[in-house]
N, C-alpha and C positions, 0 to 999 in steps of 0.2 A: 366494579367501578370502571368508567370509561377512561380513555387516555388520549394524549395528543399523538397524532400519526404523521409520519413523514415517509412511509414506505409504499405509498400508493393511494388509491381512492380511500376516502374516509366514509364511514357509515355511522349514522346517528345512534344506533344501538351500541356501538363499540367505541366510538370516538367523539370528541368534542368537535362540533361542526358549525361553521358560520352559515347562517341561513341564506344570505344573499337574496333577500326577499324582493327588492326592486329589480335586480338583474334577472331573477327567475321570472317575474311577471312580464318583463319586457321580452324575454326569450319565448315564453309560451304564447304571448300575443302575436309574435311573428309567425310561429308555427300555425296558429289558427288562421292567419291571413294567407297561408299557403306559400310563404317565402322560402327561397332556397338560401340558407344561411351559411356563412363561413365564419368560423371561430378559430382564429390563429393566434396563438400566444406561446411564449417560451415554455419549456418543459417545467414541470413541478409548480405550476401556477393554479392547479385545481380544476383544469378543464374537464377531465373525466368525471370527477366528483360532481361538478356543476351540472353537466348535461344529464347525468343519470338521475340526479335529484329533481331536475326540471321535468324530465319525462314522468317520473313517479307522481309529481304534483299534477301534471296535466291529466294523467289517467284517472286520478282521484276526482278531478274537476269534471272530466268529460270522458266516459268510457268509449266514445265513438271514434277513437283513434287506435291505429294498429302500429305501434312503434317497433321497428326492427333495428337492432343495434349491431353494427359491424365493426371490425377492427382490421386495419390493413397492415399491422406492424410486421407481419411475417411474409408479406407479398413481394417485397422489393426485388428479390432475385429470380422471380418466376418469369417464364416466357409469357407471351401474350395469351396463348391457348391455355396454359396452366393457370394463369391469373383468373380467367373467366370460369374455368372449371372449378377452381377453389372458391371463387365468389359464389357460384351457384350452390355448392355444398354448404357454405356458411349461411347463405340465405335460407336454404331449406331447413337447416338445423334451428335457426332462430325462429322461423315460422312455426315449426312443430313445438318448440319450447314455449312460445307465446300462447298457443292454443292450450298447452298443458297448464300453464299458469292461470289460465282463465277457466280451468276445469271443464274443458271442452275438447273436441277432436275435430280435425278437418273433415269436411263432407267427403263422401265417396268420390264425387266429381273432382274436388280439389286434390284428393290423394292421387287419383289417376293422372291428373294434370302434372303434379309434381314428379310422378314417376316417369312420365313420358317426355318431360321437357329437358332441354339442354341449353346452357348459355355458352356460346363459343366466341362471341364478339359483342361490340357495343350495340349493333342493330338487334341481335337476338335478345340482349338484355332489355332493350326498350320494349320489344314485343312481349317478353315475359311479363313485365309489369302491367302492360295494357290488358293482357288476358287475366292476370292474377287478380286484378281489382274486381272482376266480375264474380268472384267466388266469395266476396267479403261482406255482402249485404250492406253496401254503402259505408262500411268502415273506411276511414281515411288513413292511408298508409304513410307513415313517417319513416324515413331512413336516416339514421345517425351513423356517420362513419368516423370512428376515432382513428388516430395515427394515419391520417390520409396521406401523409408524406411517404408512406411505404408503397404506394401504388407504383408499379413498374413504369419506367420512363416512357416506353412505347405505348402504354395504355392511356396516358393522361389525356391527350387531346380527344380521342374517340369517346372515352368514358364521359368526359365533361360535355362534349357535344351532344351525346345522347340525352343527358339530363336537361340540357338547355332546350332540346327539341320538345321534351315532355312539358317543360315549364311554359313554353310558348304555344303549346297546342290548344286549340279551341275546344277539344273534346275533354272527357273526364281525365283529370290530371292524376297520374299515378307514377311515381310517388307524389302525394299531395304536397308534402314539405320535405326538404332535405337539409340535413345539418352536416357540414364538412368540418372536421376538427383536426387541427394539426399545428405544427410549428412553422413550417414554410407556407407562405401565401401562394395563391394561384400563379402569380407572375413568376415566382421563383421556381415553381414546379413546371412551368411551361418552357421546357428546356430549349425548344427551337426558337424562342424569342419572337414568335409570331403573335398576332393579335389574340388576346385571351379568348378561348372558346367558352368562357363562363362569365360573360359580361352582365349576367342577370343576378349576380351574387348580391346578397344582403349582408354586409360586414357587421359583425357583432363584436363588441369590445368587452372583454372580461377584465376589469381592473383589479389591482391588488386590494387588499383589505383596507378599509378606512379605519381611523382610530376608533370609531364607534363599533365597528365589527370586531376589532381586536378586544375591546372591552366586553362585547357580547360573548366572545369565545372564552375568555378567561373567567367570566362570571359563571359559566356553566361548571367549571372546575370548582370554583368557590362554593357554589350551591351544593355540590355533591360532597365536598370534603370539609367545608367550614374554614379552609385556609384562604386568607385574602391576599391581595397585592396592594402595596402602597400605590396611590394614584400616579405618582411620579414615575414609578417603575413601568407602568403600562404605557405612559407617554414616551418614555425613553425606548421601550421595546418597539413601539410602532415607528418611532423616528429612525432608529438604527436599521430596521428591516425594510422601511418603506412600505410595510404591509405585505411584503412578499410571502405568500402562504407557507412555503416550506420553511423559511427562516422563522416565521412567527411560531409555527408548531415545534420547530427544533428548540427554540427558547423555552417553550412550554415543557418539552421533555426534560431538558436539563434542570430547569427550576423545580419541577414537581417530582421527578423520578431519580435524577442522578446526583444531586448535591446533598441528599440526605437531610434536608431541612425538616425539622419537626413540624408536624401538621398544626401544632398549637402556635407556631411562630408566623407572623406576617412576613411575606416575601418583600424584602426591602432593597435599597440601592446597593448595598454590599453584595447581596446575592446576585443582583443583576450584573454587577461588574465582573463577578466570577464567571457567570455564564457567558457573558460577552467575550471575556478573554479566551474562553474555551472555543467559542465559535471562530474567533480570529486565528486560531491555530489548527483546528481540526480539519480533516479532509472528509467531510460528508459528501454525499452524492451531488448535492446542489453546487457546492463550491468546486468539486472536481469537474463538473460540466462547465462551470464558469471559466476556470483556469485553462482547461483543455481548449475551449473555444477561442479565448483571447490569444493563445499562443499559436494559433493557426497561421497568423499573418503578422510579419514584423512591422507592418504599417499601423497595426492597432495601437501600439504603445504611444506613438506620436499623436494619433487621433484622440486617444483617451486623455493624454496629458494636456493637450490643447483645450479639450472640453473642461478639464478641471482647473486649469491655471490661468486662463485669460477671461477678464470681464466681458470682452466682446464676444466670447463663446464661439460656437460653430453652428451654422444653420443646420437644422434637422432636414436633410435632403436625402430621401430614400433612393434617388438616382445615383448617389455616391455609393459605390459598392461596399466600402468599409463601414459606412454608417448603416446601410441596409442590413449587412450581416450582423453587426453588433446589436442592432435593434431586434433582429430575429432571435439572437441568442439571449435576449432579455438583459443585456448589459446597459444599454442606454434607452432613453425614451424622449419624446418631444416635450419640452418644458415651456417656460414662459417665453413669449416673443418668438415662438417657433425655433428655439435653440435646443441643442442636445443637452441632456442631463444624464449622468450616471445614476441609476435608479435608486440606490440606497447607499448609506455610508459604509456598511459592511462590505459590499462589493467594491467600493472605492478603496477601502483599506486593503482588501485582499489583492486587488489589482496592483496597488503600489508595492505591496510585499512581493508579489510575483515578479515584478520588473526590477526589484532592488537587487543589485549585484551582491553575491554572497560575500565577496571581499572587494572593497573599492580601492584598495592600495594606499589609502591615506589614513588608516586607523591610527597609526603610530604618530601622526602629526596633530592629533586632536588637542594636545596639551603642549605648551612651550616650556613649562617648568616641571618640576618633580611633583606633579599632581595627577589625580585621577578623578573619575566621575564622583566617587563617594566624598570627595572634598567639597562638592557643591551642595552639601546638606548643611543647614545651620546647626547651631548647638542644640536647638530644640528638636532637631530631626526633620525639619521641613526643607523643601527644595528652595535653593537660592537661584531662582530662574533667571533673574537679571544677570548675575555673574556667569551663569551657564551659557546664556545667549551672547553675552559680551565675548566670551571665550570662542564661541562658534564664529562670530564675526571676525575675530582676530585670526582664527584658524584658516578661514577662506582667504584672508589677505596673505597669510604666511605661505600657503601652498601655491598661490599664483596660478601660472599656466598649467601646473600639474593637475588641476581640476579637470582639464580636458582629457586626461588619461583614464578617467573612470570608465570601465568597460560597459558597452551596450546601453549607454544612456545618451539620448539626444542632448546636444550641448545646451539648448535653451532651458532644459529642465534639470540640469545637473545640480544646481543650488538647492532646489527643493528636495531632490532625492537625497542629497547629503544631509540636509537638516533632519529629514524624516529618519534616516539611519542613525544619526547622532543621538537624537532624542529617544528613539526606540531602544537603542543600546543602553542609554542612561536609565530609562524607566525600568528596564529589565533588571539591571544591577541593583537598583534601590528598591525593587519589589513593589513598584507602583503599577498603574494601569493606564494605557493610552489608547484612545480611539479617535476616529475622525467624526466631525460633526458637520453637517451640511445644511446651510440655510437656503442659499439661492440655487444650489445645485451646480454652479459653475463659477469660475473666476476666483475661487479661493479654496485653499485646503486648510481647514481649521482643525488643529490638533488639540484635543482635550486630555489633560493629564490628571489623574487622581492619585494622591499619595498622602498617607498619614492624615486622612480626614479632610484634606484640602483639594480644591479643584483649581487647575491652572489652564488658561486658554492661550494658544499661540495661533495666530492667523498668518498664513504665508501666501504671497502672491508674486506675480511677475510685474515689473514696472511697465505701466501703460500710460504714463503721463501724470503731471501734477494733479490734475482734476480727479482722476481715478484714485490716486494715492490718498488724497484728502477724503474722498468719498468712502474709501475703505475703512478709514479710522472711524467715521461716523457709523458705518455698518457694524463695526466691532463694538462700539459703545452701546448701540441699540441691543445687540445680542447679550452683552454683559448685564445690561439692565434686566433683561428677561430672565437671566440666570441668577440674578441677585448677587452678582460678583462685583468686586470693587477695583480689580486690576486686570489688564490684559496685555498681550505682547503681539506686535505687528511687525512681521519680517517681510520685506520686499526685496526681490533680487533684480538688480539693474544690469541689463545686458547691452547698454549703449556703448559706443566706442570710447567715450570719455565720461564715465560715471564718476560720481563723488560719493564716498562713504559718508553716511550721516546717521547719527543716533540722537534721539531726543526723548524726553519724558514730559508728558503733558497731563494735566488734571482738568477734567471737565465734568461738571455736575456730580462731583464726588467720585468720579471714576478715573483711575490713572492708566494711561496708555504709554508703554515704552515702545517707540518705533525705531526700526532699523532699515536703512537702505544699504544693501550690501552689494558692492560691485562684483560682477562675475567676469573673469578674463575671457575674452572671445577668441584669442589666437596666441600662439607662441610668439615671444619677442623674436624679431628677425635675427638678433645676435645669437640667440640660442639655436635657432634653426640652422644658421650658417655653420655652426660648429659640428653639426651632425654629419 
């Protein structure tokens, strides 16, 4: 039986695989047109699996191609001379392997040529390909270079210039088509910041899985085992992962291998919530890469929180270094109206957790009386969320300027950080589940709580004016209708100099919204400061 794979390339005989039919056809068409293609995408998005599958499909369609696959992952620390020497050895090995796979051997003339040839620099590499094409009986050479980021810095410009010279040549083009695959784009690899030597590139976008592709993937498992998924589970899985290939397959592993669910039982919402809770806590390779990358720069937190917290959002501007790097790491992408979006709710949740102080110093002030979190359950065992949020509102008022002492938290986001921490601790104590839900990708942090068979929705934003405040309530009502819920909670943090606390409950179209405007202190009172 096949399985879901997260440890590297996937293979149809061993693993469940998304076919990516449209993307494959597009990629092959560009190869047939002789394009020099660049495919840059974050790690663990299925790049290697994709191009290997595409080349296999191409050869089945048309055997008149000679595809050479290279990998630069171990080249980074080599000198220029060692790089070209290693490149030649890898080229020769791949050429011999390809002849073997085709049940043939190189001609005597080609064997002599390979024995007598050296590649020592970009010019000799270009000359090698020019002569090599003469031994192939009109086969078209395709070069696919995986992990291109590993090319030594000193070799980037010369290597790309050589390929550009071939592409622009009026004579026989060899390589006929080139595919460069990596994480960093050409501009990021062009360390001297001069004009790109590869301005002939044909950019190729490999998107995350669509909902239909996730359905296709899970249907392969169902066909083999007979175990199905509730349709709502598949929708939630796609929504929470944003179709990110590693996360989709990781969900598949947990749901089909690790939870011990009987194969006679349909995988339902409770199973999904258990798997989701595991992903929000575990340190798999994808999440480790994510958190390592976002901790590289202290400016990332402010950038990510602005993207999440303001309706007006942030322009997706790749000339901005922080935005460029976060996009390269696969944390953000261009969304509606050319604005930044965090790519999926799981990443958003893990980012908030990563930036959350272990101790905020205010935990003992959550409650003004002799009460605790468990006192906010009703006699039937359900969450009394109205009382719980009323208490949070009063807690913020009680602590006053001490909110500014929360460590490592930008002042404008401290209210949202505290609410997240407060609810996260509560949900953990009452053994519920909480995750983020993203509709617009920006301007709101929607917390969804599951407990004792009920679902609770809390939307939190930063005050951006009366019009946006009212618009936010309408957005929440629309979302609650889609979720067939009848009540929601709307918490807005007001950072103006003279804010006014406001709480109201409204019912519209059978849906009840309890709204809070919670003032957040901006500075210490002068009287307190003067006593220091």
